[in-house]
LOZA-77693 format. One line per field, with one value per residue (C-alpha): chain; residue number from 1; x, y, z. Coordinates in nm, 2 decimals. Each point is the difference from the previous one (the first is absolute). Example, Ala and Ser with C-alpha at 12.3 -4.5 7.8 and 13.67 -1.06 7.14 Angstrom:
// LOZA-77693
cadena: [A_A]
num: [1_2]
east: [1.23_0.14]
north: [-0.45_0.34]
up: [0.78_-0.07]
//
This chain:
// LOZA-77693
cadena: [A_A_A_A_A_A_A_A_A_A_A_A_A_A_A_A_A_A_A_A_A_A_A_A_A_A_A_A_A_A_A_A_A_A_A_A_A_A_A_A_A_A_A_A_A_A_A_A_A_A_A_A_A_A_A_A_A_A_A_A_A_A_A_A_A_A_A_A_A_A_A_A_A_A_A_A_A_A_A_A_A_A_A_A_A_A_A_A_A_A_A_A_A_A_A_A_A_A_A_A_A_A_A_A_A_A_A_A_A_A_A_A_A_A_A_A_A_A_A_A_A_A_A_A_A_A_A_A_A_A_A_A_A_A_A_A_A_A_A_A_A_A_A_A_A_A_A_A_A_A_A_A_A_A_A_A_A_A_A_A_A_A_A_A_A_A_A_A_A_A_A_A_A_A_A_A_A_A_A_A_A_A_A_A_A_A_A_A_A_A_A_A_A_A_A_A_A_A_A_A_A_A_A_A_A_A_A_A_A_A_A_A_A_A_A_A_A_A_A_A_A_A_A_A_A_A_A_A_A_A_A_A_A_A_A_A_A_A_A_A_A_A_A_A_A_A_A_A_A_A_A_A_A_A_A_A_A_A_A_A_A_A_A_A_A_A_A_A_A_A_A_A_A_A_A_A_A_A_A_A_A_A_A_A_A_A_A_A_A_A_A_A_A_A_A_A_A_A_A_A_A]
num: [1_2_3_4_5_6_7_8_9_10_11_12_13_14_15_16_17_18_19_20_21_22_23_24_25_26_27_28_29_30_31_32_33_34_35_36_37_38_39_40_41_42_43_44_45_46_47_48_49_50_51_52_53_54_55_56_57_58_59_60_61_62_63_64_65_66_67_68_69_70_71_72_73_74_75_76_77_78_79_80_81_82_83_84_85_86_87_88_89_90_91_92_93_94_95_96_97_98_99_100_101_102_103_104_105_106_107_108_109_110_111_112_113_114_115_116_117_118_119_120_121_122_123_124_125_126_127_128_129_130_131_132_133_134_135_136_137_138_139_140_141_142_143_144_145_146_147_148_149_150_151_152_153_154_155_156_157_158_159_160_161_162_163_164_165_166_167_168_169_170_171_172_173_174_175_176_177_178_179_180_181_182_183_184_185_186_187_188_189_190_191_192_193_194_195_196_197_198_199_200_201_202_203_204_205_206_207_208_209_210_211_212_213_214_215_216_217_218_219_220_221_222_223_224_225_226_227_228_229_230_231_232_233_234_235_236_237_238_239_240_241_242_243_244_245_246_247_248_249_250_251_252_253_254_255_256_257_258_259_260_261_262_263_264_265_266_267_268_269_270_271_272_273_274_275_276_277_278_279_280_281_282_283_284_285_286_287_288_289_290_291_292_293_294_295_296_297_298_299_300_301]
east: [-1.32_-0.07_0.17_-0.20_-0.22_-0.30_0.16_0.08_-0.36_0.00_0.32_-0.12_-0.33_0.19_0.22_-0.30_-0.17_0.31_0.12_0.37_0.13_0.31_0.14_-0.10_0.10_0.01_0.17_0.34_0.07_-0.02_0.13_-0.27_-0.04_0.21_0.31_-0.07_0.09_-0.05_-0.34_-0.16_-0.35_-0.28_-0.05_0.37_-0.03_-0.31_0.16_0.33_-0.19_-0.19_0.33_-0.08_0.24_0.02_0.11_0.05_0.10_0.07_-0.18_-0.22_0.09_0.33_0.06_0.15_-0.32_-0.21_0.23_0.00_-0.38_-0.02_0.23_-0.25_-0.27_-0.30_-0.35_-0.14_0.12_-0.21_0.08_-0.11_0.14_0.34_0.08_0.16_-0.16_0.03_0.13_-0.16_0.29_-0.07_-0.38_0.06_0.19_-0.26_-0.23_-0.31_0.10_0.04_-0.28_-0.01_-0.17_-0.11_-0.17_-0.28_-0.30_0.15_-0.02_-0.02_0.33_0.26_0.35_0.22_-0.23_-0.35_-0.09_0.10_-0.17_-0.33_0.00_0.10_-0.27_-0.27_-0.08_-0.30_0.14_0.35_0.13_0.25_0.04_0.19_0.12_0.19_0.30_0.10_0.24_-0.23_-0.04_-0.26_-0.19_-0.03_-0.33_-0.14_-0.05_-0.17_-0.10_-0.16_-0.08_-0.16_-0.13_0.27_0.03_-0.08_0.31_0.23_0.36_0.25_0.16_-0.32_-0.14_0.32_0.00_-0.36_0.05_0.32_-0.20_-0.28_0.26_0.16_-0.34_-0.08_0.34_-0.06_-0.34_0.13_0.32_-0.17_-0.26_0.27_0.21_-0.31_-0.09_-0.33_0.02_0.00_0.12_-0.24_0.15_-0.01_-0.20_0.28_-0.24_-0.08_0.36_0.14_0.37_0.16_0.36_0.27_-0.05_0.29_0.10_-0.04_-0.37_-0.05_0.00_-0.37_-0.14_-0.29_-0.13_-0.15_-0.32_0.00_-0.15_0.29_0.26_-0.15_0.01_0.36_0.12_-0.15_0.14_0.35_-0.01_0.25_0.21_0.11_-0.22_-0.16_0.16_-0.06_0.26_-0.04_0.26_0.26_-0.07_-0.13_-0.28_-0.14_-0.38_-0.10_-0.38_-0.27_-0.37_-0.22_-0.13_-0.29_-0.03_0.19_0.06_0.37_0.29_0.14_0.29_-0.11_0.01_-0.35_-0.08_-0.09_0.17_0.07_0.23_-0.24_0.10_-0.21_0.01_-0.12_-0.37_-0.08_0.08_0.21_0.23_0.06_0.34_-0.04_0.34_0.33_0.37_0.28_0.35_0.17_-0.31_-0.26_-0.35_-0.25_-0.35_0.02_-0.17_0.27_0.28_-0.15_0.02_0.37_0.03_-0.18_-0.11_-0.16_-0.35_-0.03_0.34_0.01_0.11]
north: [-2.65_0.38_0.33_0.32_0.09_-0.16_-0.34_0.06_-0.04_-0.35_-0.10_0.15_-0.19_-0.33_0.06_0.09_-0.32_-0.20_-0.07_0.06_-0.01_-0.21_0.31_0.34_0.12_0.37_0.24_0.15_0.29_0.33_0.36_0.22_0.35_0.31_-0.18_-0.29_-0.24_-0.37_-0.09_-0.34_-0.07_0.01_-0.38_-0.06_0.22_-0.19_-0.34_0.08_0.14_-0.34_-0.19_-0.15_-0.12_0.27_-0.05_0.28_-0.17_0.23_-0.25_-0.30_-0.13_-0.16_-0.37_0.12_0.18_-0.30_-0.23_0.24_-0.01_-0.37_-0.04_0.19_-0.25_0.24_-0.15_0.32_0.35_0.30_0.30_0.36_0.29_-0.17_0.19_-0.29_-0.24_-0.36_-0.23_-0.35_-0.17_0.19_-0.05_-0.37_-0.03_0.01_-0.30_0.23_0.25_0.38_0.23_0.38_0.27_0.23_0.34_-0.02_-0.20_-0.22_-0.02_0.38_0.19_-0.27_0.15_0.21_0.29_-0.13_0.25_0.31_-0.13_-0.07_0.36_0.15_-0.20_0.10_-0.35_-0.02_-0.30_-0.11_-0.31_-0.28_-0.34_-0.30_-0.17_-0.31_0.11_-0.12_0.13_0.27_0.34_-0.03_-0.25_-0.29_-0.13_0.18_-0.17_0.29_0.36_0.27_0.36_0.32_0.32_0.25_0.26_0.35_0.20_-0.30_0.03_-0.27_0.10_-0.04_-0.31_-0.21_-0.07_-0.10_-0.24_-0.14_-0.09_-0.16_-0.20_-0.12_-0.11_-0.19_-0.16_-0.14_-0.13_-0.16_-0.18_-0.27_-0.08_-0.03_-0.23_-0.21_-0.01_0.15_0.31_-0.03_0.31_0.14_0.08_0.36_0.12_0.12_0.20_0.23_0.07_0.35_0.10_0.23_0.03_0.16_0.38_0.21_0.34_0.18_-0.10_0.25_0.30_0.11_0.02_0.25_-0.13_-0.28_0.05_0.16_-0.32_-0.21_0.25_0.02_-0.38_-0.01_0.24_-0.22_-0.32_0.15_0.10_-0.05_-0.13_0.12_0.31_0.22_0.32_0.30_0.24_0.38_0.23_-0.28_-0.10_-0.34_0.01_-0.30_-0.03_-0.17_0.04_0.13_0.00_0.00_0.35_0.12_-0.03_0.27_0.13_0.03_-0.19_-0.29_0.11_0.36_0.17_0.12_0.34_0.02_-0.01_-0.38_-0.21_-0.14_-0.15_-0.08_-0.37_-0.22_-0.02_0.34_-0.11_0.18_-0.10_0.20_-0.06_0.02_-0.10_0.05_-0.01_0.21_-0.14_0.02_0.13_-0.16_-0.10_0.30_0.08_0.10_0.33_0.09_-0.08_0.22_0.31_0.00_-0.19_0.20_-0.19_0.21_-0.09_-0.19_-0.18_-0.34_-0.29]
up: [-1.96_0.03_0.01_0.08_0.30_-0.18_0.05_0.37_0.09_-0.14_0.18_0.33_-0.04_-0.05_0.30_0.22_-0.11_0.11_-0.36_-0.02_-0.36_-0.06_-0.19_-0.11_-0.35_-0.07_-0.24_0.05_0.23_-0.19_0.04_0.15_0.15_-0.06_0.12_-0.24_0.28_-0.07_0.15_0.05_-0.13_0.26_-0.03_0.08_0.31_0.12_-0.07_0.18_0.30_0.02_-0.03_-0.34_-0.27_-0.28_-0.36_-0.26_-0.32_-0.30_-0.22_0.03_-0.34_0.08_0.08_0.33_0.10_-0.08_0.20_0.30_0.00_-0.04_0.30_0.21_-0.10_0.04_0.00_-0.15_-0.10_0.09_-0.22_0.07_-0.22_-0.03_-0.32_-0.19_-0.24_0.12_-0.28_-0.04_0.16_0.32_-0.02_-0.02_0.33_0.27_0.02_0.05_-0.26_0.03_0.10_-0.07_0.20_-0.28_0.07_-0.25_-0.08_-0.27_-0.30_0.02_0.04_-0.06_0.05_0.22_0.08_0.07_0.28_-0.19_-0.32_0.19_0.13_-0.34_-0.18_0.24_0.12_0.23_0.18_0.11_0.17_0.03_-0.17_0.13_-0.32_-0.08_-0.20_-0.34_-0.27_-0.14_0.15_0.27_-0.22_0.25_0.15_0.31_0.34_0.17_-0.08_0.20_-0.07_0.14_-0.14_-0.11_0.28_-0.11_-0.06_0.03_-0.09_-0.06_0.33_0.20_-0.18_0.01_0.38_-0.01_-0.29_0.17_0.31_-0.20_-0.20_0.32_0.14_-0.32_-0.01_0.35_-0.11_-0.31_0.12_0.23_-0.27_-0.27_0.23_0.06_-0.37_0.08_-0.21_-0.38_-0.19_-0.26_-0.35_-0.10_-0.29_-0.23_-0.22_0.29_0.09_0.01_0.06_0.26_-0.11_0.21_0.03_-0.12_0.15_-0.34_0.00_0.28_-0.23_-0.02_-0.35_-0.01_-0.32_0.21_0.20_0.35_0.15_-0.14_0.12_0.35_0.02_-0.13_0.27_0.27_-0.17_-0.02_0.37_0.16_-0.29_-0.26_0.05_-0.27_-0.13_-0.22_-0.15_0.04_-0.14_-0.01_0.36_0.08_0.27_0.17_0.02_0.32_-0.01_-0.24_-0.05_-0.31_-0.09_-0.20_-0.38_-0.19_-0.35_-0.03_-0.16_0.20_0.22_0.02_0.34_0.08_0.15_0.37_0.34_-0.01_-0.21_-0.26_-0.33_-0.30_-0.10_-0.28_-0.09_0.14_0.36_0.26_0.28_0.32_0.14_0.38_0.14_-0.18_0.09_-0.16_-0.03_0.34_0.17_0.23_-0.13_0.02_-0.12_-0.36_0.07_0.25_-0.24_-0.27_0.22_-0.04_-0.32_-0.27_-0.31_-0.28_-0.08_-0.32_0.06_-0.16_0.22]
//
């Protein structure tokens, strides 16, 4: 069970190891692109190319969905970024249970956006956990977990493929041991849990009352989606990259003097916007954009 590109790595790994799932569950095709054409999820594309059976139920909470899964008689369900919560009736079907490839070192960052949250929070380490699923949100015991140091300058876009490959590797390690009964899952320490809820597009508006360090992390965490924005003269501008500037004495949100695009932030910090994109334009260095887009000094963003 999986939907985006992150999950394709696990499906590819299973197929390469000679494991052919009896079925692949994924979310419904959705409109995409300028033409809003109905587009299948990446996992569906991969599954069909491999000649696998594909199901896209609108809900897993109906008796029909449970009966359909029971008819497949799966030994185990492997889940990777499926995007739907599995009800208890589904969790109870496979004899070996359901395992989840979760892109964090649980119990840290339970929820839908663990990679972005790890970047935004400034975590020094990231990783993947293989967890036995239960009714709670990423609360189940962990079979395997492995991490590595957070790469310098990582974005969600650059970190996701690396964690997807690590997750696929751990899944292949875990499955034979689970089948043999040789791998006991370790309960999580609930008191150490943090949450990584789904990110919403409206959260991308930069709030300069926060520190420059936090804002720089947010820009990387929201890259490539949903992106971070500022508003200048009624125009929304996308901020693609930034770096922390020197301490300043100015009100948060105030455009600072100088040739670059520097903005005062909370706590006397400053943020230098390095790459921006105006509506309908291509991404450019901020200094280049400012040559033809004059913003008066002292402007509040």
